[in-house]
KOLKE-26397 format. One record per residue: chain; residue in three letters; x, y, z of N, C-alpha, C in turn. Coordinates in nm, 3 decimals. Atoms other than C-alpha are relative to their C-alpha. Example, Ala and Ser with C-alpha at 12.3 -4.5 7.8 and 13.67 -1.06 7.14 Angstrom:
A,ALA,0.089,-0.119,0.000,1.230,-0.450,0.780,0.090,0.120,0.000
A,SER,-0.082,-0.119,-0.006,1.367,-0.106,0.714,-0.077,0.109,0.073
This chain:
A,MET,-0.114,-0.065,-0.064,-0.706,-3.824,4.903,-0.036,0.034,0.143
A,ILE,0.031,-0.019,-0.142,-0.757,-3.867,5.276,0.131,0.018,0.077
A,PRO,-0.125,-0.022,-0.074,-0.483,-3.713,5.495,0.004,-0.082,0.128
A,ILE,-0.013,0.063,-0.132,-0.352,-3.858,5.818,-0.095,0.070,0.097
A,THR,0.099,-0.058,-0.093,-0.617,-3.807,6.087,0.039,-0.019,0.147
A,ASP,-0.042,0.028,-0.138,-0.431,-3.929,6.399,0.049,0.130,0.066
A,TRP,-0.038,-0.125,-0.066,-0.405,-3.635,6.643,0.142,-0.007,0.056
A,HIS,-0.138,0.012,-0.049,-0.076,-3.774,6.779,0.098,0.050,-0.105
A,PHE,-0.086,-0.047,0.108,0.077,-3.704,6.439,0.007,0.152,-0.002
A,TYR,0.004,-0.147,0.008,-0.034,-3.339,6.437,0.058,0.065,0.125
A,ALA,-0.058,-0.055,-0.122,0.079,-3.290,6.796,0.151,0.023,-0.015
A,VAL,-0.143,-0.021,0.024,0.439,-3.326,6.674,0.024,0.066,-0.136
A,ALA,-0.021,-0.056,0.134,0.394,-3.223,6.308,-0.014,0.151,0.000
A,VAL,0.021,-0.145,-0.002,0.264,-2.872,6.385,0.123,0.073,0.053
A,PRO,-0.122,-0.068,-0.044,0.562,-2.764,6.601,0.119,-0.027,-0.092
A,ALA,-0.110,0.030,0.091,0.797,-2.940,6.357,-0.002,0.092,-0.121
A,VAL,0.011,-0.088,0.117,0.665,-2.737,6.061,0.031,0.144,0.039
A,LEU,-0.031,-0.136,-0.043,0.682,-2.412,6.260,0.149,0.019,0.021
A,LEU,-0.145,-0.007,-0.016,1.043,-2.484,6.358,0.069,0.006,-0.135
A,LEU,-0.058,0.002,0.134,1.121,-2.559,5.996,-0.015,0.136,-0.068
A,GLY,0.022,-0.131,0.059,0.967,-2.229,5.885,0.090,0.106,0.059
A,ILE,-0.086,-0.098,-0.066,1.158,-2.026,6.142,0.145,-0.019,-0.044
A,SER,-0.137,0.025,0.043,1.484,-2.195,6.043,0.022,0.041,-0.144
A,LYS,-0.011,-0.041,0.140,1.412,-2.119,5.676,0.028,0.149,-0.013
A,SER,-0.025,-0.143,0.003,1.427,-1.751,5.762,0.143,0.032,0.041
A,GLY,-0.137,-0.022,-0.046,1.780,-1.799,5.892,0.011,0.008,0.150
A,PHE,-0.003,-0.008,-0.145,1.691,-1.736,6.254,-0.019,-0.139,0.058
A,GLY,0.009,0.134,-0.057,1.758,-2.049,6.454,0.033,-0.108,-0.101
A,ALA,-0.037,0.100,0.101,1.911,-2.222,6.152,0.061,-0.120,0.071
A,GLY,-0.041,0.122,-0.070,1.974,-2.581,6.254,-0.120,-0.063,0.066
A,PHE,0.120,0.054,-0.060,1.643,-2.615,6.435,-0.084,-0.076,-0.102
A,GLY,0.079,0.065,0.104,1.487,-2.715,6.103,0.032,-0.147,-0.016
A,SER,-0.038,0.140,0.011,1.681,-3.040,6.108,-0.069,-0.088,0.104
A,LEU,0.075,0.077,-0.099,1.471,-3.141,6.408,-0.136,-0.044,-0.052
A,ALA,0.136,0.026,0.047,1.155,-3.155,6.195,-0.024,-0.147,-0.030
A,VAL,0.019,0.142,0.034,1.199,-3.505,6.051,0.015,-0.089,0.123
A,PRO,-0.007,0.083,-0.121,1.326,-3.658,6.380,-0.123,0.012,0.089
A,LEU,0.122,-0.016,-0.080,1.024,-3.509,6.560,-0.115,-0.080,-0.060
A,MET,0.110,0.070,0.065,0.777,-3.643,6.305,0.022,-0.150,-0.005
A,ALA,-0.031,0.143,0.004,0.957,-3.977,6.300,-0.040,-0.071,0.129
A,MET,0.052,0.064,-0.121,0.821,-4.037,6.650,-0.136,-0.064,-0.026
A,VAL,0.135,0.053,0.027,0.482,-4.112,6.489,-0.013,-0.060,-0.140
A,VAL,-0.001,0.061,0.133,0.561,-4.200,6.123,0.144,-0.037,-0.034
A,THR,-0.135,0.037,0.039,0.859,-4.348,5.941,0.076,0.122,-0.052
A,VAL,-0.082,-0.110,0.050,1.151,-4.124,5.840,-0.029,0.031,-0.147
A,PRO,0.034,-0.032,0.140,1.083,-4.163,5.463,-0.135,0.068,-0.016
A,GLN,0.131,-0.063,0.012,0.715,-4.076,5.513,0.003,0.143,0.051
A,ALA,-0.012,-0.136,-0.052,0.800,-3.773,5.727,0.068,0.090,-0.103
A,ALA,-0.070,-0.079,0.101,1.044,-3.654,5.460,-0.090,0.029,-0.119
A,ALA,0.090,-0.019,0.114,0.785,-3.704,5.185,-0.109,0.101,0.032
A,ILE,0.106,-0.094,-0.039,0.514,-3.514,5.376,0.052,0.143,0.001
A,LEU,-0.056,-0.134,-0.010,0.746,-3.219,5.427,0.043,0.059,-0.134
A,MET,-0.049,-0.050,0.128,0.845,-3.190,5.058,-0.080,0.120,-0.051
A,PRO,0.075,-0.117,0.048,0.556,-2.961,4.944,0.009,0.118,0.096
A,VAL,-0.012,-0.107,-0.099,0.580,-2.764,5.270,0.133,0.072,-0.018
A,LEU,-0.133,-0.059,0.021,0.952,-2.710,5.209,0.002,0.088,-0.124
A,LEU,0.002,-0.078,0.124,0.886,-2.588,4.855,-0.063,0.137,0.024
A,VAL,0.065,-0.128,-0.029,0.645,-2.320,4.978,0.090,0.087,0.088
A,MET,-0.089,-0.075,-0.089,0.885,-2.217,5.256,0.119,0.056,-0.078
A,ASP,-0.114,-0.046,0.079,1.174,-2.195,5.009,-0.039,0.119,-0.088
A,LEU,0.047,-0.110,0.084,0.970,-1.973,4.776,-0.019,0.128,0.083
A,LEU,0.016,-0.115,-0.088,0.879,-1.746,5.067,0.136,0.056,0.043
A,GLY,-0.133,-0.042,-0.043,1.242,-1.737,5.178,0.074,0.078,-0.107
A,ILE,-0.074,-0.070,0.105,1.390,-1.640,4.843,-0.071,0.131,-0.038
A,ALA,0.070,-0.126,0.026,1.116,-1.376,4.798,0.039,0.104,0.105
A,ALA,-0.034,-0.094,-0.107,1.204,-1.221,5.134,0.144,0.047,-0.007
A,PHE,-0.144,-0.033,0.001,1.581,-1.226,5.075,0.056,0.001,-0.144
A,ARG,-0.039,0.010,0.141,1.594,-1.194,4.694,0.118,0.090,-0.036
A,LYS,-0.112,-0.089,0.028,1.852,-0.914,4.712,0.118,-0.024,0.095
A,ASP,-0.101,0.019,-0.106,2.056,-1.054,5.000,0.059,-0.139,-0.006
A,PHE,-0.066,0.130,0.006,2.263,-1.351,4.887,0.133,0.014,-0.073
A,ASP,-0.135,-0.001,0.057,2.619,-1.432,4.780,0.000,-0.088,-0.125
A,ARG,0.008,0.074,0.126,2.611,-1.533,4.411,0.121,-0.092,-0.019
A,ALA,-0.121,0.079,0.020,2.973,-1.652,4.400,0.001,-0.123,0.090
A,LEU,0.005,0.113,-0.093,2.927,-1.871,4.707,-0.101,-0.104,-0.047
A,LEU,0.102,0.093,0.050,2.610,-2.023,4.561,0.052,-0.079,-0.120
A,ARG,-0.053,0.069,0.118,2.784,-2.104,4.231,0.099,-0.109,0.039
A,PHE,-0.094,0.102,-0.048,3.046,-2.294,4.429,-0.072,-0.114,0.072
A,LEU,0.063,0.101,-0.085,2.813,-2.477,4.670,-0.095,-0.093,-0.074
A,LEU,0.111,0.076,0.058,2.529,-2.591,4.446,0.041,-0.127,-0.075
A,PRO,-0.035,0.124,0.070,2.707,-2.839,4.214,0.035,-0.114,0.096
A,TRP,-0.036,0.104,-0.097,2.846,-3.025,4.516,-0.122,-0.048,0.076
A,GLY,0.123,0.041,-0.066,2.509,-3.022,4.691,-0.084,-0.092,-0.087
A,LEU,0.075,0.085,0.093,2.345,-3.170,4.380,0.066,-0.137,-0.014
A,LEU,-0.069,0.129,0.002,2.613,-3.439,4.371,-0.041,-0.084,0.122
A,GLY,0.045,0.071,-0.119,2.511,-3.529,4.727,-0.138,-0.060,-0.017
A,ILE,0.134,0.053,0.026,2.151,-3.573,4.611,0.009,-0.125,-0.087
A,VAL,-0.018,0.118,0.085,2.265,-3.813,4.338,0.047,-0.119,0.083
A,ILE,-0.050,0.107,-0.086,2.458,-4.016,4.596,-0.111,-0.051,0.091
A,GLY,0.112,0.039,-0.086,2.156,-4.013,4.828,-0.103,-0.083,-0.074
A,THR,0.097,0.075,0.080,1.928,-4.134,4.549,0.047,-0.143,-0.025
A,LEU,-0.053,0.132,0.035,2.155,-4.424,4.452,0.016,-0.091,0.122
A,SER,-0.025,0.081,-0.120,2.216,-4.536,4.810,-0.120,-0.006,0.094
A,PHE,0.113,-0.014,-0.091,1.869,-4.468,4.956,-0.050,-0.134,0.052
A,ARG,0.055,0.130,-0.042,1.759,-4.833,4.963,0.104,-0.084,0.074
A,LEU,-0.105,0.075,-0.068,2.091,-4.948,5.110,0.024,0.046,0.143
A,LEU,-0.029,-0.058,-0.131,2.110,-4.717,5.411,-0.126,0.015,0.083
A,GLN,0.109,-0.031,-0.090,1.884,-4.701,5.712,0.009,0.148,0.036
A,PRO,-0.005,-0.144,-0.029,1.787,-4.334,5.765,0.053,0.032,0.139
A,ARG,-0.047,-0.030,-0.136,1.863,-4.362,6.137,0.152,-0.001,0.008
A,TRP,-0.146,-0.001,0.003,2.227,-4.444,6.058,0.050,0.135,-0.050
A,VAL,-0.039,-0.129,0.055,2.254,-4.132,5.847,-0.023,0.110,0.104
A,ALA,0.030,-0.099,-0.103,2.087,-3.930,6.123,0.107,-0.001,0.108
A,GLY,-0.104,0.010,-0.103,2.339,-4.059,6.377,0.133,0.058,-0.045
A,ILE,-0.126,-0.052,0.052,2.636,-3.975,6.156,-0.003,0.152,-0.009
A,VAL,0.015,-0.146,0.008,2.506,-3.624,6.089,0.008,0.062,0.140
A,GLY,-0.003,-0.051,-0.137,2.453,-3.575,6.462,0.140,0.004,0.058
A,VAL,-0.138,0.005,-0.051,2.809,-3.680,6.546,0.083,0.113,-0.058
A,PHE,-0.079,-0.105,0.063,2.962,-3.442,6.293,-0.046,0.138,0.044
A,THR,0.051,-0.129,-0.050,2.736,-3.160,6.412,0.060,0.032,0.136
A,LEU,-0.055,-0.022,-0.134,2.852,-3.204,6.772,0.151,0.021,-0.004
A,LEU,-0.144,-0.021,0.014,3.216,-3.232,6.665,0.031,0.142,-0.047
A,PHE,-0.020,-0.137,0.048,3.187,-2.903,6.476,-0.020,0.100,0.114
A,LEU,0.024,-0.091,-0.111,3.038,-2.731,6.780,0.110,-0.006,0.104
A,ALA,-0.111,0.015,-0.095,3.309,-2.873,7.007,0.123,0.074,-0.050
A,GLN,-0.115,-0.069,0.058,3.575,-2.741,6.771,-0.015,0.152,0.013
A,ARG,0.022,-0.144,-0.010,3.415,-2.394,6.774,0.015,0.050,0.144
A,LEU,-0.011,-0.039,-0.140,3.402,-2.391,7.155,0.143,-0.010,0.052
A,LEU,-0.137,0.022,-0.049,3.752,-2.531,7.218,0.100,0.088,-0.072
A,PHE,-0.091,-0.082,0.079,3.917,-2.333,6.940,-0.080,0.111,-0.068
A,PRO,0.085,-0.106,0.056,3.709,-2.016,6.895,0.071,0.073,-0.113
A,PRO,-0.061,-0.066,0.115,3.766,-1.836,6.565,0.060,0.136,0.037
A,ARG,-0.063,-0.130,-0.019,4.001,-1.537,6.560,-0.038,0.093,-0.115
A,ALA,0.036,-0.097,0.103,3.944,-1.218,6.366,0.083,-0.017,-0.126
A,ASP,-0.089,0.015,0.116,4.242,-1.296,6.142,0.001,-0.142,-0.056
A,GLN,0.003,0.139,0.045,4.149,-1.661,6.090,-0.049,-0.007,-0.144
A,PRO,0.042,0.008,0.140,4.127,-1.750,5.719,-0.129,-0.080,-0.015
A,ALA,0.122,0.075,0.030,3.810,-1.885,5.561,0.034,-0.147,-0.018
A,PRO,-0.026,0.143,0.019,3.775,-2.266,5.547,0.044,-0.028,-0.144
A,PRO,-0.045,0.032,0.137,3.945,-2.429,5.246,-0.116,-0.045,-0.087
A,ARG,0.108,0.032,0.093,3.737,-2.487,4.935,-0.029,-0.150,-0.004
A,TRP,0.025,0.144,0.001,3.785,-2.864,4.954,-0.097,-0.036,0.114
A,ALA,0.092,0.024,-0.110,3.607,-2.852,5.292,-0.141,0.042,-0.040
A,GLY,0.130,-0.045,0.048,3.326,-2.654,5.131,-0.064,-0.100,-0.094
A,ALA,0.052,0.100,0.095,3.292,-2.911,4.853,-0.049,-0.124,0.075
A,LEU,0.037,0.119,-0.076,3.287,-3.203,5.098,-0.125,0.023,0.084
A,LEU,0.114,-0.027,-0.087,3.041,-3.039,5.337,-0.127,0.030,-0.081
A,SER,0.116,-0.024,0.086,2.813,-2.925,5.052,-0.057,-0.132,-0.051
A,ALA,0.046,0.132,0.046,2.798,-3.279,4.912,-0.067,-0.076,0.114
A,THR,0.060,0.064,-0.118,2.729,-3.409,5.263,-0.137,0.061,0.029
A,SER,0.127,-0.068,-0.023,2.455,-3.149,5.300,-0.106,-0.048,-0.099
A,GLY,0.095,0.050,0.099,2.290,-3.259,4.974,-0.046,-0.141,0.032
A,PHE,0.031,0.139,-0.033,2.308,-3.622,5.083,-0.094,-0.009,0.121
A,THR,0.082,0.008,-0.121,2.167,-3.570,5.434,-0.133,0.072,-0.018
A,SER,0.127,-0.065,0.031,1.904,-3.331,5.300,-0.092,-0.095,-0.074
A,PHE,0.081,0.094,0.076,1.787,-3.599,5.059,-0.057,-0.109,0.090
A,VAL,0.041,0.114,-0.082,1.771,-3.874,5.321,-0.094,0.041,0.112
A,ALA,0.078,-0.035,-0.119,1.625,-3.682,5.616,-0.025,0.149,0.015
A,HIS,0.016,-0.146,-0.007,1.594,-3.309,5.530,0.089,0.058,0.110
A,ALA,-0.093,-0.046,-0.105,1.895,-3.260,5.760,0.126,0.056,-0.063
A,GLY,-0.116,-0.056,0.070,2.118,-3.065,5.524,0.058,0.122,0.066
A,GLY,-0.045,-0.123,-0.064,2.153,-2.765,5.755,0.134,-0.010,0.072
A,PRO,-0.125,0.005,-0.077,2.429,-2.876,5.997,0.127,-0.010,-0.085
A,PRO,-0.125,0.004,0.078,2.689,-2.974,5.731,0.031,0.130,-0.073
A,ILE,-0.027,-0.124,0.074,2.647,-2.659,5.521,0.027,0.115,0.096
A,ASN,-0.030,-0.103,-0.101,2.640,-2.443,5.836,0.145,-0.008,0.047
A,ALA,-0.138,0.019,-0.045,2.974,-2.592,5.937,0.099,0.070,-0.094
A,TYR,-0.086,-0.072,0.094,3.124,-2.439,5.622,-0.034,0.149,-0.007
A,ALA,0.041,-0.138,0.024,2.920,-2.119,5.593,0.018,0.090,0.121
A,ILE,-0.011,-0.085,-0.119,2.932,-1.996,5.953,0.138,0.066,0.012
A,PRO,-0.131,-0.065,-0.011,3.312,-1.939,5.957,0.027,0.107,-0.107
A,LEU,-0.020,-0.103,0.102,3.274,-1.721,5.645,-0.042,0.138,0.050
A,ARG,0.039,-0.124,-0.068,3.125,-1.454,5.877,-0.085,0.091,-0.089
A,LEU,0.095,-0.081,0.074,2.848,-1.339,5.647,-0.091,0.072,0.099
A,THR,0.098,-0.066,-0.085,2.603,-1.089,5.790,-0.123,-0.091,0.012
A,PRO,0.118,0.086,-0.015,2.283,-1.251,5.924,-0.091,-0.002,-0.123
A,VAL,0.091,-0.006,0.115,2.075,-1.130,5.628,0.063,-0.067,-0.121
A,ARG,-0.067,0.061,0.115,2.335,-1.235,5.368,0.012,-0.151,0.018
A,PHE,-0.005,0.143,-0.031,2.382,-1.573,5.537,-0.136,-0.064,-0.028
A,THR,0.135,0.053,0.017,2.005,-1.625,5.542,-0.040,-0.006,-0.146
A,GLY,0.035,-0.002,0.141,1.957,-1.522,5.179,0.072,-0.106,-0.079
A,THR,-0.077,0.100,0.072,2.235,-1.747,5.056,-0.051,-0.140,0.029
A,MET,0.053,0.131,-0.036,2.101,-2.047,5.248,-0.140,-0.022,-0.058
A,ALA,0.136,0.012,0.057,1.747,-1.973,5.124,0.008,-0.044,-0.146
A,PHE,-0.013,0.038,0.141,1.856,-1.994,4.759,0.064,-0.137,-0.016
A,TYR,-0.066,0.131,0.006,2.082,-2.293,4.824,-0.102,-0.111,0.022
A,PHE,0.094,0.108,-0.031,1.806,-2.502,4.982,-0.120,-0.001,-0.094
A,PHE,0.105,0.001,0.102,1.549,-2.390,4.726,0.043,-0.091,-0.116
A,ALA,-0.049,0.083,0.110,1.764,-2.547,4.454,0.013,-0.146,0.042
A,ILE,-0.019,0.137,-0.049,1.847,-2.854,4.665,-0.135,-0.071,0.015
A,ASN,0.131,0.063,-0.022,1.485,-2.922,4.765,-0.077,-0.018,-0.130
A,LEU,0.066,0.015,0.129,1.357,-2.863,4.412,0.056,-0.121,-0.075
A,ALA,-0.064,0.111,0.069,1.608,-3.117,4.280,-0.040,-0.136,0.058
A,LYS,0.035,0.127,-0.063,1.475,-3.383,4.521,-0.134,-0.057,-0.048
A,TRP,0.134,0.046,0.037,1.126,-3.404,4.367,0.002,-0.120,-0.093
A,VAL,-0.003,0.110,0.097,1.212,-3.629,4.073,0.048,-0.130,0.065
A,PRO,-0.041,0.126,-0.064,1.415,-3.887,4.272,-0.097,-0.048,0.107
A,TYR,0.100,0.042,-0.098,1.153,-3.886,4.550,-0.116,-0.072,-0.068
A,GLY,0.106,0.066,0.075,0.888,-3.970,4.292,0.045,-0.133,-0.055
A,TRP,-0.056,0.123,0.056,1.111,-4.232,4.131,0.008,-0.110,0.105
A,LEU,-0.011,0.097,-0.108,1.161,-4.400,4.469,-0.136,-0.035,0.062
A,GLY,0.134,0.033,-0.050,0.785,-4.405,4.532,-0.035,0.062,0.134
A,LEU,0.025,-0.062,-0.130,0.793,-4.171,4.833,-0.116,0.100,-0.002
A,LEU,0.108,-0.099,0.011,0.528,-3.929,4.701,-0.130,-0.072,-0.034
A,ASP,0.131,0.059,0.028,0.181,-4.076,4.737,-0.109,0.099,0.038
A,TRP,0.109,-0.095,-0.018,-0.163,-3.914,4.758,-0.031,0.029,0.146
A,ARG,0.029,-0.025,-0.142,-0.207,-3.960,5.132,0.102,0.097,0.060
A,ASN,-0.103,-0.091,-0.049,0.125,-3.790,5.206,-0.023,0.141,-0.053
A,LEU,0.024,-0.132,0.058,0.041,-3.505,4.967,-0.121,0.068,0.064
A,ALA,0.117,-0.057,-0.066,-0.302,-3.458,5.128,0.036,0.050,0.140
A,THR,-0.045,-0.042,-0.133,-0.136,-3.441,5.470,0.084,0.127,-0.010
A,SER,-0.080,-0.121,0.023,0.109,-3.183,5.332,-0.091,0.122,-0.014
A,LEU,0.091,-0.112,0.020,-0.185,-2.965,5.226,-0.061,0.048,0.133
A,VAL,0.053,-0.037,-0.131,-0.324,-2.974,5.581,0.102,0.085,0.076
A,LEU,-0.106,-0.070,-0.073,0.012,-2.852,5.718,0.046,0.129,-0.069
A,LEU,-0.054,-0.109,0.081,0.076,-2.598,5.441,-0.027,0.140,0.057
A,PRO,0.022,-0.135,-0.053,-0.090,-2.293,5.609,0.099,0.042,0.107
A,LEU,-0.097,-0.034,-0.104,0.173,-2.313,5.885,0.131,0.051,-0.060
A,ALA,-0.127,-0.037,0.063,0.456,-2.253,5.636,0.024,0.151,0.003
A,PRO,-0.028,-0.144,-0.002,0.416,-1.874,5.590,0.009,0.057,0.141
A,LEU,-0.005,-0.049,-0.137,0.356,-1.826,5.964,0.141,-0.017,0.058
A,GLY,-0.134,0.024,-0.052,0.690,-1.985,6.055,0.104,0.087,-0.068
A,VAL,-0.098,-0.080,0.073,0.886,-1.807,5.781,-0.013,0.147,0.036
A,TRP,0.022,-0.141,-0.034,0.728,-1.468,5.857,0.057,0.033,0.137
A,THR,-0.052,-0.022,-0.135,0.813,-1.501,6.226,0.153,0.008,-0.001
A,GLY,-0.145,0.003,0.003,1.173,-1.590,6.153,0.060,0.118,-0.074
A,VAL,-0.053,-0.112,0.078,1.224,-1.318,5.889,0.000,0.128,0.083
A,ARG,0.008,-0.121,-0.083,1.109,-1.046,6.127,0.111,0.002,0.104
A,ILE,-0.105,0.006,-0.103,1.353,-1.167,6.392,0.138,0.015,-0.063
A,ALA,-0.132,0.000,0.064,1.646,-1.222,6.152,0.043,0.140,-0.042
A,ARG,-0.034,-0.134,0.046,1.629,-0.862,6.025,0.025,0.097,0.115
A,ARG,-0.013,-0.090,-0.114,1.641,-0.719,6.377,0.101,-0.047,0.104
A,ILE,-0.084,0.058,-0.105,1.875,-0.944,6.572,0.147,0.037,-0.017
A,ASP,-0.145,-0.026,0.000,2.237,-0.867,6.665,0.074,-0.120,-0.058
A,GLN,-0.070,0.107,0.070,2.492,-1.066,6.464,0.054,-0.107,0.095
A,LYS,-0.055,0.098,-0.094,2.659,-1.231,6.766,-0.112,-0.086,0.058
A,LEU,0.113,0.074,-0.056,2.325,-1.328,6.916,-0.059,-0.094,-0.104
A,PHE,0.051,0.080,0.111,2.212,-1.456,6.576,0.076,-0.132,-0.008
A,TYR,-0.079,0.122,0.013,2.499,-1.704,6.555,-0.005,-0.086,0.127
A,ARG,0.019,0.079,-0.122,2.453,-1.808,6.918,-0.125,-0.085,-0.010
A,PHE,0.122,0.078,0.021,2.100,-1.915,6.830,0.025,-0.115,-0.097
A,ILE,-0.034,0.106,0.094,2.239,-2.111,6.537,0.073,-0.113,0.073
A,TYR,-0.074,0.102,-0.074,2.481,-2.290,6.770,-0.092,-0.080,0.091
A,VAL,0.095,0.071,-0.086,2.200,-2.373,7.014,-0.084,-0.097,-0.084
A,GLY,0.079,0.087,0.089,1.992,-2.508,6.727,0.078,-0.121,-0.046
A,MET,-0.083,0.112,0.045,2.281,-2.719,6.601,0.028,-0.096,0.115
A,LEU,-0.023,0.087,-0.116,2.349,-2.850,6.954,-0.119,-0.091,0.024
A,LEU,0.120,0.080,-0.022,1.990,-2.964,7.004,-0.021,-0.100,-0.114
A,THR,0.013,0.089,0.116,1.981,-3.106,6.652,0.098,-0.116,0.010
A,GLY,-0.101,0.105,-0.009,2.306,-3.296,6.703,-0.034,-0.104,0.104
A,ILE,0.036,0.094,-0.106,2.192,-3.449,7.031,-0.117,-0.088,-0.043
A,LYS,0.118,0.077,0.043,1.855,-3.551,6.885,0.036,-0.101,-0.109
A,LEU,-0.036,0.091,0.108,2.010,-3.702,6.571,0.086,-0.116,0.050
A,VAL,-0.083,0.107,-0.057,2.271,-3.897,6.770,-0.089,-0.097,0.077
A,TRP,0.092,0.087,-0.076,1.997,-4.027,6.999,-0.080,-0.090,-0.094
A,ASP,0.081,0.078,0.096,1.783,-4.133,6.704,0.084,-0.104,-0.074
A,GLY,-0.084,0.089,0.081,2.076,-4.290,6.523,0.057,-0.118,0.076
A,PHE,-0.074,0.104,-0.070,2.238,-4.492,6.798,-0.068,-0.055,0.125
A,SER,0.067,0.052,-0.120,1.984,-4.545,7.075,-0.063,-0.136,-0.032
């Protein structure tokens, strides 16, 4: 079990894992979707996704421990079945789609969502998004999470307009992605994406997981709600641009 030793890989993998950890805490949600595109500069997208699987599991466990009392049960019961359906679709279509195409599509929809929020800012009396939109975006989130660990932007597009408090938003997303990422292990193994070299590399990166999550949790519990969501928008903007570039350049 010899991990990757190329220093170029770690030059991008270390900041990618730290960004992922901070986004897992809810602060800067959206930035986490940059992790796979960053690592894909030195390894393939499937390999980057496979390396991050154990790291994601540890981050998810830390996230749900930190926010175990701060999540919306009813919202989770609605979102999870659709997210799991997206994983099934991702598993069945994985060998047919190039990951960069999926990345480009996710990037386009992320930027469209941000444009809609800027051009038509939400009003205080604006109703919550319809449930059919939640089902569609949750399934999309499960699919893009399976292909490139980029499930954040679609689910954020539905959850942000619900105006949850930062802590409740973070807790709900922590439990949602814990279930989604846990469900990906069996299909990842079935598709042959989990090998010993990738797992050994994951172990090298694992100590960075609690550092990123701890940093984000401390910020998320102290930040103003408006500023919190502004950071999310910035993260989604950078993610969208990067994914579009990767998908269509």
